[in-house]
N, C-alpha and C positions, 0 to 999 in steps of 0.2 A: 378313172384309170380301170383296165381290164386286165386281168392276169390269169395264168393257166401253170399250173402245177401238177407234171406226175405224181407226184405221192399225196393223197387225198387226206392223210394226217399230218402233211406237216403245216407249219406257221408259214401262212404267204408273206408277212409283213418280213421273217427273221430270210426268209428265200427272196424277197424283191434287194434286201438289202447284199444280201451277196453276189446278186449279178444285175445291178444296177448299170451297166453298160448294156444290156440289149432292153432298155427301157427307151422306146422311141414315141418321138411325138409326128402326129399325119395333120397336114395341114388340108383341109378341105375347100375348094376353091367358092365362092358362097355360088355361083352360078350353076355347082351341081350338087346344091342342098338339097333341092325340092323334087330333082328327079331320081337324087339316092333317099330320099323317104319315100318318094311314092315307090319303091321298090322294097323297101322294109315294110312298108305296111301291106302290099301285095303278100308277102311273107311273114304276115301277123306279127311285124314285129314290131311295135308301137307302143306307147306309156300305158294303154290299159294290160296288155299282156307282159308287159314288165313293172310295173307299181300295179298291183291292186288294190282294188280298192274305189274309193268315191276320188280321193285325187289323182289314183291314174286314169280315170275316166273321164276328168275333167281336162287334164291335159290333151289326153288323147282325142278328145274332141277340136278340141283348141286347134291339134295339128291336121286335123281334119279338115278345120275350114279353112288354115293357110295353105295347106297344100292340094284340096281340090276344088276349092273357091275362090282363088285367086288368078 
């Protein structure tokens, strides 16, 4: 889940309860996944940058192989 709050001191859980009507689900077509992942990778958004540490590095290597070597 991704949330944005204009008040940095607010508790996100309580804010989400107030505005549950704004929660939407976005379904991405499986054929577009590889293109989207390539674009995110070009912007340096991948598991390595989102999850620093050895776990993120491992996930990013797996992503890299799936995106660029298939």
